[in-house]
C-alpha positions as CSV (number, residue, x, y, z in Angstrom):
1,M,89.8,161.5,112.4
2,E,92.7,159.3,112.0
3,I,93.9,156.0,110.3
4,T,96.4,153.7,111.7
5,T,97.9,150.8,109.9
6,R,98.7,147.6,112.2
7,K,100.4,145.0,110.5
8,Y,99.4,140.9,112.3
9,Y,102.1,138.6,112.3
10,T,100.5,135.3,112.6
11,C,101.7,131.2,113.7
12,C,101.9,129.4,110.5
13,L,100.5,126.2,113.4
14,C,99.2,127.1,116.2
15,G,97.4,130.9,114.7
16,R,98.7,132.8,117.8
17,T,98.9,136.5,116.9
18,S,101.7,139.3,116.7
19,T,102.7,142.6,116.2
20,N,106.2,141.6,116.8
21,E,107.3,139.1,114.1
22,D,109.9,138.0,116.4
23,K,108.0,136.7,118.6
24,I,105.9,135.0,116.4
25,K,109.5,133.6,114.4
26,A,110.3,132.3,118.3
27,C,106.0,130.6,118.6
28,E,107.0,129.1,115.0
29,A,110.1,127.6,116.5
30,S,109.2,126.3,120.0
31,H,106.2,123.6,118.3
32,I,107.2,120.0,117.9
33,G,106.1,118.3,115.8
34,I,106.4,114.7,114.2
35,D,109.5,113.0,113.3
36,P,109.2,112.8,109.7
37,D,111.1,109.8,109.3
38,M,110.0,107.4,111.8
39,P,106.6,104.9,110.8
40,I,102.8,106.8,112.6
41,E,101.1,102.7,114.9
42,E,98.4,102.4,114.4
43,I,96.8,99.7,116.6
44,Y,93.6,98.3,115.7
45,G,91.2,97.1,118.7
46,R,89.7,93.3,118.9
47,N,86.3,95.1,117.8
48,R,85.5,94.1,113.9
49,K,82.7,96.1,114.2
50,V,85.7,99.0,114.7
51,P,87.5,99.7,111.6
52,Y,89.7,102.8,113.0
53,P,92.7,102.5,114.8
54,E,92.6,102.6,118.3
55,N,95.2,104.8,118.9
56,I,97.9,105.7,117.2
57,R,101.0,106.2,118.2
58,V,103.7,108.9,116.9
59,I,107.0,110.0,117.5
60,M,108.3,113.4,117.3
61,Q,111.4,115.8,116.2
62,D,112.1,115.4,120.2
63,G,112.2,112.2,120.6
64,S,109.4,111.8,122.7
65,L,106.4,109.6,122.1
66,G,103.0,111.0,121.7
67,V,99.9,108.7,121.3
68,Y,96.8,109.7,120.0
69,C,93.4,108.4,121.1
70,F,90.0,107.4,118.3
71,V,87.2,108.9,119.3
72,K,84.1,108.5,116.9
73,I,81.8,112.0,116.4
74,E,78.6,110.9,114.8
75,P,77.9,113.8,112.2
76,N,74.8,115.7,112.7
């Protein structure tokens, strides 16, 4: 029986794996993150019973605007 050892590389941002290091470096470079120099805007609703922001707006590194909506999920 022959034993084969393979080395896998993993993208630290999305978890994609490959035996090709260049593919994973390209994967990591393809992700666009939040611009750390721009503020994160929290938008609250008028319902006093909901203490969480309804939306969170962020500017991405390429200038795009991302809007994330809050959905509360109760623990089981």
